[in-house]
N, C-alpha and C positions, 0 to 999 in steps of 0.2 A: 504494500500500500504506500507507505512513506509520503512525505510532504516536502516540497521545496519552496523557497522564497528568495526574492532579491529586491534590492532597493538601491537607487542611485540618486544623489542630489546633484542637479546639473550646475548649481552654483555652490561649490564647496565652502567658500569663505576661508579666511585665515585660521579660524578656530575649528572648522569642520562642524559636523552634526553628531548627535548622540546615536550613532548607528548601532552601537552595542545594545543599547536599550530598545531601539526600534526593532532590531532583529529578534531580540528576546521576546518581545510582545507578539510579533508575527508567528514565531515558531511555537510559542506556548499555546497560542490559539488553535494550533493543529496537532496538539499532543496526542489526540485520538488516532492520528494517522501513523504515529511511530513513537512509542514510549521507551524504546530500548536505548537509544543514544541520540545525542543532538550535536550538531557541528556548525561552526561558523567560519567563513572566510571574510575577514575584515580588512579594509584598506584605510590605513592611517596616513598622516602626512609623511612624505619621504624626506629624508635628510641627506644631503650630499655626502657620499662616501660611506654612509652607515647602512649596514646590513642587519636585518632582524631574523633570528632563527628561533623557531619553536621546535622543541624535541622532547621525547620521552625516553626513559630508560627502563620502563616496565609498563605493564598494563594495569588498569584499575582493578581487575578481578584476579590478578596473580596471587597465589597463596602467600600469606605473610608468615614466614618462619622466623626463627630467632636471629637469622643472619640477613634478613631482608633489608633492613635499614643500612647495614654496613655495605652490602652489595651496591645499593643505590648510590651511596656516598662515593664509593670507589669508582663507579661508572661516571658520575658527574665530574669528578676530578680528572678522569682520563679524557673526557670530552674537552674540558678546558685546556688540558695539556696538548691535545692534538690540534686544537684551534691555534694555540700559540706557536706550535711547531710549523704551521703553514703560513705564519706571518700575520694572523688575525690579531688585532688589538682589541681585546674584550673590554668594553666600557661598563657593562652592567649585566648581572645575572639575577633574574627574578625567579624565586622558587614558587611556582604556581600551586603545585601539589607535591606530595612526597616523591612523585615519579615524573612530573612534567615541569619543564623549565622554559624561560624566555631569555634569550641572550641578544644583547645589542653589541655590535662590534664594528670596527673599521677594517674593511677588507676589500682589496681590489683584485683578488686572484680568481681562479676558476671555481665557480660555485659547485659544479659537479664533483670536482676533486674533494672539496670540503665536505659535501654531503656524504660521499662514499667513505671517506676516512672516519667520519663520526659514526656512520652506520656499521662500520666494521667491528665496533664494540658490541659484544653480545647483548641483546635486548634493547639496543638503541634504535630509534627511528626518528628521522627528521620529518616533522609534519609540514613545515613550510620554511622557505628560505627566500628572502627577497628584500627589496628596499621599502615596500609599503604593505605587502601582503602578510597577514598573520592568520594562521589557521588554528582554531581551538576546537577540540572535539573530545567528548567523554561520554560516559554512561549516564543515563538519566534524562529527565526532561529539560527544557530550555532554562527554566528558572533555577534548577539545581546546578546546571553547568555554568550559567551566568554568575551565580553567587559564588561558586567555587573558584572561578577565574576572574572575578571582579570586572565583568564586562560592561556593567551599567555605566562605567566611567569612560568607556572607549569612545573616542571621537574620531570621525573620519568622513569620507565622502561616499563610499558605497560598500555593499556587502551582499553576500549570499548565505543561505543557511539550509539545513536539512534535518528533518526528524525521521528516524529510521525504525522500521519494524523488521527485525532480522528474520529473513525467510530462507536464505540459502547459505548463510555462514554464521560463525560464532558471534555472540554478543561481546564485542571487544572494541577497543579504540581503533585498531588497525582496520576493522571492517566498517568503521563509521565514515560518513562523508562530512565535508567536502574533501577533494583530493587535489593536492598540489601537482602541477605538471612537471615533475622531475625530468631533467635538471634545469628547466626554464624558469627564470625569475618571474614572480608576480602573476602567474596564471593559475586559475583554479576552476573547478566545475562541480556542480551538483546536478543530480539526474534522477528522473523517475521513469522506470520502464526497464526494457531489456534489449541488449544488442544480440541479435542472432548470429552475427559473424564476429563475435568477441574474440574467439581463439585465433581466428585468421589474422585479425589486426594486431593482437598481442604478439603473435610470433613475428609478424613483419616489423613491428616496432622494436622488439627485442633484438632482432638481427641488425637493427640500426644502432644498437648500443644502449637502449633504454632498459631500465629495470623497473619492476613493479612490486609494490609492497603488499598488494592484496589480490584477491580474485574478483574484484569489483569492476564492472564494465565502465563505471564512471571515470576510473583512473585512465582507461584507454582513451576515452573521449578527450580528457584534458591533455594528454601527451600528443595525441593526433593533432589537435588544434594548435598547440604550441609549436610543433614541428613545421606545420604548414606556414605559420607566421614567421618562423625563422627562415624559411625558404623565400620570404618576400611577400606573402599574402597579407592583406589586412584581416582583422578579426572577422569582419563580415564575409569576406571572400572565403576564409577558411571554414566558416560555419556553413556556407552554401556548398562547399566541396564535401563536407561531412554528410549532407543530405543525399549525395550520390554514392558515397563510399560506405556509410554505416547503415546496416540493415536492422530492422526490428521495429518495435513500438516504443517510442521514447519522447520525452520532453526534457531538454536540458537547459541550464543557465550557465553561462561562462562569464568570467570576469578577468580583466587585465588591470594594469595600473591606472588606466584612465577610461575604461569602458565596461559596459555590461551588455550582454546579448542573450537572447533566448531563441531556441529552435524547436519546432515540433515536426515530427515525421509526417509523411503524407497521409497516414491514417488518423492522426490527431486523437488517438484514443486516451492519452494521458492528459488529465485536465490542467489548465492554466488560466488564470484570470489576471487581467492587466488593468492598471490605472495609470494615467499619464496626465501631468499638468506641466505648466511652464517651468517649475522648479524641481519637480520630483517625478520619478517613475518607480512604481512599486508593483510587484507581481508575485503570485503565489498559487499553490494548488487549489486554494479555496479563497473565496472573497472575504471570509471572516478574518483572514490574516491581514488583509489590506485595511479593513475597517478597524483593526486593533490599533493602528497608528494614525488614523485620520479621523478627526472629531467633527466632520461635517458630512452632509449628504454627497455622495459621489456616483459617477457613472463608470462602469467597468465594461470590458469586452474581452472576448476570447480570441487569441491569434488564430489565423486560418491554418488549414492543413498545409504542411510543407513550408510554412512561413519562417523566415529568419528576420529578427529585429535586433538592432544594435543602437545603444544610446551612449554618448560620450559626455563626460562632465566638463 
């Protein structure tokens, strides 16, 4: 079932908007569509030369034995040592939970090499890495995750989110959405539906040198789009190409550092409702999610079959 949502403020302003709070309200209103886990891809203000990495060294439901805390601390120290060895200057480390961390650093090297080196540590997974993208995901509903990671204070320009009902994989953080388009900076996707040629595209992308952290088809969509953009396509062109290459029944939302886009397959079986004004675009699997952040009467509409829409801030 699952539920997806997206929001973009066309005029971000110097202070940004309360997108963490907005996305929490939208996702919490769709809790009935997916109570197992909740995820956010949030875009804050980029700082020149600064890279933000969110990573975890364990999962929320890993068994806690008497050595658990010691293993986590050793893994955290090893991550920081490896960052330093690659020339990253760590400015701040925030301990979000006992297993999840947010690192801000100055780094001008290869992001793929950095992510690979960190993930070579057993149990470590880079959830996002970029100049403005931050992915937060964990078990529980939106209010639980937002409170755990203090997301109500997150200000930025645009965001996407996902509430998940686990039907084909374990209830864990690695199986939760959104997905970062490893190793491409600041690209993420949420998705409702199923790709029927998932394994074909996964093998093709793996032969190109990409790795995947999950069995989720949303991750394939993210990497597919990012690779097309690296080849010179715009986000909109890459999304139109995906309509030809990706088979199945799906609706997905993609975000980059300055844009948000949505695509529906030619059958348009997966729901999506859209609201658009001069300053704001909001979309979600259900209209109730849009009304959770807008306090006046609105008109909404459904995108057409096979339609691709992109908005830039």
